[in-house]
N, C-alpha and C positions, 0 to 999 in steps of 0.2 A: 455708766452701764451698771445694771443691777446684777450682781454676781450670785444671788441666792440660788441654790440648787434645790430642785424639787425632789422629794423622796419618791421613788417609783414603787407603787404598791399595786397589787392585783385588784382590779376594779370591775371585772366582768367574768362571768362563768358560763360555759356552754355545757349542757348535759347531754351525754350520749350513753347508749346501753353498754353495760360492762361486757368486755370481751374475755371469755374464759380462756381461749387459746389464741395466741398471736398468729396472724396469717403467715403462711410460708413465704409469700411474696409481698413484703410490706409496701412496695411501691404501688401495688394495686389496691391496698387496703384504703377504704374511703376515709376513715378517721385519720390514719397516718398521713394520707395525702393532704387532708385539711390542715393538720398541724404543720406540715412543711410549708404550705402556702401562707399560713399565719405568720410564720417566722420570716418568710420572704418579704412581707410588707412591713417588717420592723417591729413586730409585737414580741413580747417576752411570754413564753408559754410554759405552763407547768401542768402536768397531768396528775390528778389525784384519784386513787381507787376508792370507791365507796362500797356499800353493801351490795347494791344491785346495779349501780350506775358508775360511769366514769365522768370526771369533771375536768374540763379544760379551762384552767384559770388563765386570764389574760391581763398583762400589764403593758404599758407603753412608755418608752422613754420620751422625754419632753420634745426632742427633735421629731420623733415619729408623729406625735400629736400636732406639732407645729406645721409640718408639711401637709398633714391631712386637713388642718384648718385652712391652709392656703388654698388647697384644692377645692374646698367647700366655699371659699370666698366669704368666710365669716367676717362680719363687720365688728371691729373692736375699737375702743376708745384710745386715742393717742394722747401724748403729753401736751399737745397744743389744744386739746379739747374737742377734736373732730373725730368722728367715727370713720375709719377707713378699712378697706379690705386688708385682712391680715396677710403679712408677708414674712416668712420665717427668716429671711436674710436681713430684715429690718426689725427684728424682734425687740431690741432695746427701745424702739420708738413707742411701743404700746404699753398702756397702763396695766399694772398687775392688780389682782383682786385684793380685798382688804386683808386676807390671810397670807399674802405674799405669793400665791400661785399665779401663773400666767393665764390659765384658762379656768373658767367656772366649771362646776360639775355638769351643767347642762351642755356646755361646749365640749367638754371631754367626752361625754356620752355620745354626742353626735359624731365626734371624730372616731370613736370606737365603732359605731354603727357603720360609718362610711368605710372603714378599713376592712371589716369582716364581710360586709355584703358586696364589696367591689371585687372579690376574688371570683373571677369568671374564667370559663374555658376560652382562652384566646387562640386556640388552634381552630382549624377548619374542619376537623373530624371529631366524631364522638369518642369520648374516653370512657372505657369500661372500668368501673370501680366495684369492689366487693366488700361485703360485710358478712364474715363467715362464709357460707356457701351461696349466698344470694348476690346476684350481680345487678348493678345499677348503671344506667346510661347518663353520662354528663354531657349534655348537648353543647354545641358551640355557642358562645356569648351568654351562657346560662350561669347564674350565680350558684356557686357550689353550696353555700349555706341554705339558699332557698330550696335547692334540690334535696338536700339532706333533711330539711324540715318537712317538705311535702311527702317524703318517703318514710318519715317517722324515725330517721336515724338521729336527728337532733330533737330532743324532747323540749328543751327550753333554753332561752338565753336570758340571763337576769343579772342585775348589778350586785356586787359584793359590798358588804360593809367594810370600811377601813377601820380595823380594830383599834388602832391608836386614837383616831379621832372620835370613834364611837365611845370609847371609855372616857375620854375627856368631856364629851357632851353629857354623858351619863352622870359624871360627877358634878359638873358645873351647872347643869340644867335640870335634868330629870329628877335627880336626888337632892337638889338644892332647895329644900323645903322652907328655909328661913327667909328667902328673898321674895316669897309670895308671887308677885307678878313680874319680877325682873327676868329677862331672858337674853342670852347672847345671840341676838338676831343675826349679826354678821357671820358668826360661826354656823348658825343654822342654814343661812343662805349658801355658804360655801359647801356645806355637806349635803343638803337636801335639794337645793335649787330655789329658784325665785318663788314659785307657786306656794310651796309649803312654808317658806320663810314669811311670805306675805300673810298667810293664814295666822301664823303664830303672832306676828306683829299686830294684826287686827284683834286677835283674842286677848292679848296682853293689854292693849289700849282700852278695849271695851270693858275689861274687868276693872281696870283702874278707875275708869269713869263711872262704873256702877257704884262706887263707894259713896258718891253724892246722893243719889236717890235712895240708897240703902239707909244712910244715916237719917235722911228726912223721914222715910217710912218707919224707921225704928222709933223716932221721936213721937210720931203720930200714934203708934201702937202702945207706947209705954205711958204717955201722958193723956189723961182723960180731960178733954177740952170741953166736955159737956155740950151746951147749945152751940158753941163755936165750931164744933166738929163739921157741921154742914157748910160753914163758910170756908173752913180750911181745905176741904176736899177739892173745891174748884181751884184753889191756889196750888195744891199739890199736882193737879192735872196739868195746869199751865206750866208748872216747873218741869214735869216729865217730858212734855212735848218739846219745850224749848231745849231741854237737855239733849234729847234725841237729835234734834236738828243741829245743834252745836256740835255734837259728837261726830256725826257723819261729815260735816263740813271740815272739821279739823282732821278727820281721818284721811280725807282726800289730800290735805296738805302733807300729812305724814307720809302717805304713800308716794307722793311726788318726791319728797326728800329722800326716801329710801331708794327709789330708782336712781336718783342722782348720785347717792353715796355708793351704790353698787355699779355705777358706770353704765346704766341701761338708759339709752336715750332714744325713745320712740319717735321723737320729732324728726329724726334723721330720715325716716321713711318718706318724708315729703320731698327729699332731694333726689333727683334722678340718679340711679345707679347705687343708691345707698340702701342698706338693709339694717333694721334695728338689731343691735347686738343682743344676743340671747334669744332671738326669735327662732322659729322653726327653720333650721338651716337646710333640712333635706329638700325643701321646696324652692331653693334658690335657683333662679334661671341661670343658664350658662353665660349669657351676656346681656347687658342692659344697653349696650351701645348699638346704634344703627350702622350698617355698612357705610364706608366713606362715600361710595358712589351715590348714596341716597341723601346725603346731607344737604346738598344745595337744591335738590329737586323735591323736597318735602311738600306735600299738598295739605291744604286745610283739612282738619279732621271732619269726617262725615258720620252721620248717624248709622250705627251698625244695627240693622234690623234683627239679626239673630241674637245679639246680646240683649237687645230690648225685649225680644220675645221670651228669652230665658229668664230675664229679671221678673217680668210679670207672671210667668208660669211658676217660678219659685215662690212668689208672694201668694198666689192662689193656693198652692200646695200647703203653705204654712197656715193659711186661713182654714182650709179643709181639715188639716190635722188638729188644729186647735179646737175646731167645732166637734170633732170626734171625741176629744178628751173632755170637753165641757158636757156633752151629752152623756158620756159615761159617768161623770160626776153626778149629774142631775137624776139620771134614771136608775143608777145602780147604787152609788155611794150615799146619796142624800137620804133615801128611805132607811138604809141600814143605820145611819147616824141618828136619825130621829127616833127609831125604835130603841136604840141604846139609851138615848136621853130620857125617853119616857119610862123605861124599865128602871133606870137609876132614880127617877123622881118618885116612883111608887114604892121603892124598896125602903123598908124601915130600919133594917139592921145595918150597922156600919160594916160589919164583916162581909155581908152580902154585897154591899156597895164596892168594897175593895176588891172582892173576888170578881165582881162584874167588870170593874175597870181593868183588872189584869187580863181577864178573858178577852175583853174588847181590844186591848192593845196588842195581844198576841194574834188575834184573828185578823185585825186590820193590816198587819204586816204582810200577810199573804195577798190580800187584795191590792195593796200598794205595789208589791213586787210584780203582780200581773199588769197593773197599770204602767209601771216603769218599762216592762218588756214591750208592751204595746207602743209606748212612746218612742222607744229606741227603734222599733220597726218602722214607725211613721217617719222618723227623722231621716232614715236612710234614703227616703224618696224626695227629700228636700234638697234644693240647690244652695247649700250653705257654703260660705267662703272659708274653708279651713275647719280644722277639728275644734278650735275654740268656739267658733260660731255654732257648730252642731251641739257642743256641750252646753252653751247658753240656752239654746232652744230646748234641750232636754230638761234643764233646770226649771224653766218656766212651766213646762207641762207637768212634770212630776210634783213640783211644789203645789200646784193646784189641787192635786189629790191629797197631799198632806195638810194643806190649809183647811180643806173641808173636814178631814177626820179630826183635826186638832181643835177646831173652834166652833163647829156647829152645835155641839152639846152645850158649850158655854153660852153661845148666843140664845139657845133654847131656854136655858134657866134664867138668863139675865133679862130677856125681853118678853118671853111668854108668861113667865110666872112671877117675875120681879122678886125673886127669892134670893136676897143677897147672902144669907147664911149658907144656903146650899151652894151658891156660886163660890164662896170662899172655900168650902169643904172640897169642892171639885178641883179648884186651883191647887190646893195643898196636895190632894191625892195625885193629881196629874203630874205635878212637879216631882213629888217623892217617888211615885211608882215609875214614871217614865225615865227619870234620871237614874234611878237604881237599875232599871232594866238595861238602859243604854250602857252604863258603866260595866255591868256584868257581861253584856254581849261583846263590848269592845275589848275587854281584857281577858275574859274567860274563854270565849270561842276560839280565838287564835291559839291559845295554849292547848285546848282540847284537840283542835285539828292537828297541831304539830305532834302531840302525843300519840294520836291515832295513826298518823302517817308513819311515825317512827316505829310503833309497835307492829304495824302491818308489814313494813319493810324488813324488820328483823325476823318476824315470824315466817315470811316468805323465804328469806335466806336460810333460816334454820331448816325449813322443809327441804330445800334444795340440797343442803350440805349433809343432812342426816343427823341422827341423834348424837354421834360421837363429838361433834363440834358445837353443840348447842350453847355451851357456857361461854364460849370465846367470842361470839359475835356481838359487836357493839358499834355504835357510831363513833368513829375515831377522828373525823376531820371536821373542821369548822364549816367548810364550804358545803358539806352534805347536810349539816344541821340547818344552815340557811336555806338550802333548797327545799327542805321539808316544811319550813315555816310558810304560813299563808302570805299571799301578796297583798299589797295595799290597794284594794279595789272597792268600788261602790257596791252597796247591797243590791242595787238594781242591775248590776252588770258593769263590766269595764270597757264597753264599746267606746264611750265618749268621755267618761269621767272616772277619776280615781277615787280613793277613799276620802278625799276632801269634800266630796259631795255630801256624805253622811255627816261630817263634822260641821260644815256650814249649815246644813239643814237643821241640825240640832240647835245651833245658835239662833237661826232665824225663827224657829218655832218657839224657842224660849223667849226671845225678844218680843215676839208678838203676844205671847201669853201674859207676859209681865206688863207691857205697855198698854195693850188694848183693854185690860181690866184693872188698871192701876187704881182707880177710884174705889173699886170694891175691896181691894186687899193691898194696901200700901206696903205691908211687910214683905211682899213677894220679892222685892229687890234684894233683901238680905239673903234669902234662899238662893237667888240667882248668883249673887256675888260669891258666896261660899262655894257654890257648885263650880263656878268658872275658875276659882283658885285651884281647886283639885283637878279640874279638867286640863289645865295647862300641863301639870305634871303627869297625869294619866295618859294624855295624848303623846307626850314625849317618851314615856316608857313604852308605849305601844309601838312607836316608830323605831325606837332604838333596840328593843329587846324582843318584842313579840312577833314582829313582821320582818319580811325581807326589806332591803333598802329599796325605796320606791324609785321608779323611773322618773327622771326629772322632767318637769314641764316649764316652759318658758313664760307662761302668762304672768304678768307682773301686776295684776290687780285682782280684786275679788269678783270681777266680771258681773254676771247677771245677778249675783246676790246683792249687790249694791242697790239695784233697782227694786229688788224684793223688799229690802229693808226700808227703802223710801216709801214703797206701797204700804207697808205695815204702819208707818208713821201716820199716813193719811187715814188708814182704817182706825188707828188709835184715837185720832181726833173725833171721828164719827161715833165710835163705840162709847168712849168716855162721856161725850155730851149726852148720849142716850141714857147712860147709867145715871148721870146727874139729873136728867129729867125724871127718871123713874124714882130717884131718891126724893126730889122735891114734890113731885106730883103723886103723893101717896094714894089719893082717891082715884087716880086714873082718869081724870076728866080732861086732861091735856088742854087746859086753858092757858092762853098766853098771858101769864102774870109777870110781874117784875122779875122774879127768879128765872123764869123761862126765857125772858128777853135777854137777861144777862148771859145765859148759856149760849144763846144764838150769837150774841156779840162775840163771846169768847171763841166760839167755833170759827167765825169768819176771821177774827184776828189771828188765830193760830194757823189757819190755812194761808193767810197772807205772810205770816212769819215763815212757814214751811217753804213756800215757793219764792219768797223774796229775799231770804237771808243770804242765798248764794251770791247775790250781787254785792253784798257788803264785805264778805270774807272771801278772798281769792282762794281758788282750789290748789294753788301751789305757792310756796314761799317766794319772796322777791328774788332771793339769791339763785333759786332754781330757775326761775323765769329768765333772769339776766344771763345765766350760763347757757340756757337753751337757745335764746335768741343769738347770742354770740357764736355758738357752735353752728347754728343754721347759716348764719351770714358767712362764716369762714368756709363751710362746706360748699355753699353756693359759689363763693369766690374761686375756690379750687376747681370745681367742676367747670366754671366759665372759662378759666384760663386753659384747662385741658381741651375744652371744646374749641376755643379760638385757635389754639396751637394746632389741633388736628385739621381745622378748616384751612389755615394758612399753608400747612405742608401739602394738603391736597391740591390747593390752588397752584402752588409752586410746581408740583409735579405735572399738573395739567398744562401749564405754560411751557415747560420744557418739552 
């Protein structure tokens, strides 16, 4: 038995308005009643007074979390390699996390949510609660927290940073500048959850792999090859596409290995009654088993017409919504992009070009935000299966807007004017300006928002207290400072996506800009590699210092972004072949000469490599596949034995 004790820390905070005077009858006070109920379910409660709000900090002993996990029927990996429903009484049978804790951050957060939202009025009568002089009605079977949120009594519920773990990550990760791309992925997974850990694992691997094309591009830039330059560029193009295909195939293998190391086994979802560990536990059904009376009378499954109708209706709605986004791009965004490209082309001063680029990047942000909000509205009418499916649909729609804004000007210069000098200048300006703006926005805006909120809260409190106490008012608690920090949300809104949307979008646009025009500017990969080295530490500082602790998400892959990266590889094959044609066909006659024939052959070979390479390199390592097959077989054997035992007992009772 593992005797390691977990340190109980405050992990959740609930914000309520500050009460100037305590209620004469504390049993009727809404906040006091809520605190009592929180203690009854086994939570540790501490109330902190802020400037204008009160903060209810929550911690949970391991036993409280364990019993909540058992009620939620969380599937966890056991020491025999099979995912089973968690049972607190059988706790030693379950595998612990790499950091020694029994539950992951995602599982603990789900348990906290279950404990605080399950506080309901279990009486048959309405309970009257008060806040000051205002009375509120707590209806039977109504969640107390939901009632308090709807009435504005509870302002927010948000996760708290664990100060000891945060400082350790800050020292070993965010401020560890000498290790370049090394990251403590297991610690990141333990602290932030699977989704964010997967992002940083992808970013680190992508940055390390960038060293190869960066070195090749640097050699091409520094060494004058003369007439051989035209022959080396196709070789560089073939290398880049092969590199990209190799990278994403090996990323799939690394992702599978990470899931196995973290004890996340999504193949268990194929077994009846099993739920993937780390998945959205709030959606667990109460029972996966059929009543015993129906076991021997089961009929063959028949076609459900309502489900079939909903399936095709959802498909038609997706097609309609996609058509709306595409028409918006063609009718609204495309003309705007072409006007910018034309103005950039006729501008003679570099200062004017830089100013035009900055103005364009700023103005396009508003258009994209509008497009993102429209996409969010459209997705709400789609019949998606779960939040992650809706998030993927949003990613596809919004990326179409960004794809147009990022590349149409480059296509214009590359294909219409065949001006490679201008194309290189635009690539440099786009990379420099966009990366500088992104880093400024990512790291400056959260601090400015926090400073403004703090100034506003202190100023409001000074006004309420009067001039005599103006010098003594300050933020004294860590929980209040965290509350004033911005949350980790996407720029288009937080309905379906968190801040990882912007981080992945930045990587996707950067990947497309570097690979789709690789032949025009091989040195671009050096800029990208240097940027990503700093991006790892900047994103770490942003999450650990600038923002609140994000709400964990259980998704264990990069989702729709993998398909977008694959699409960009195909686009890179097409665009680079076109660039080579423009380079060889200086007179613009488009004759099928030996050079053009070679380019067409290269294009077909690379497309074959792109779509055929996955059959030669498995998407998961052999040890992961062997463990998965073993776990599935064991789980099926256990389920079969349980089912046979139930049938036998049912038959025996029927005979008696």
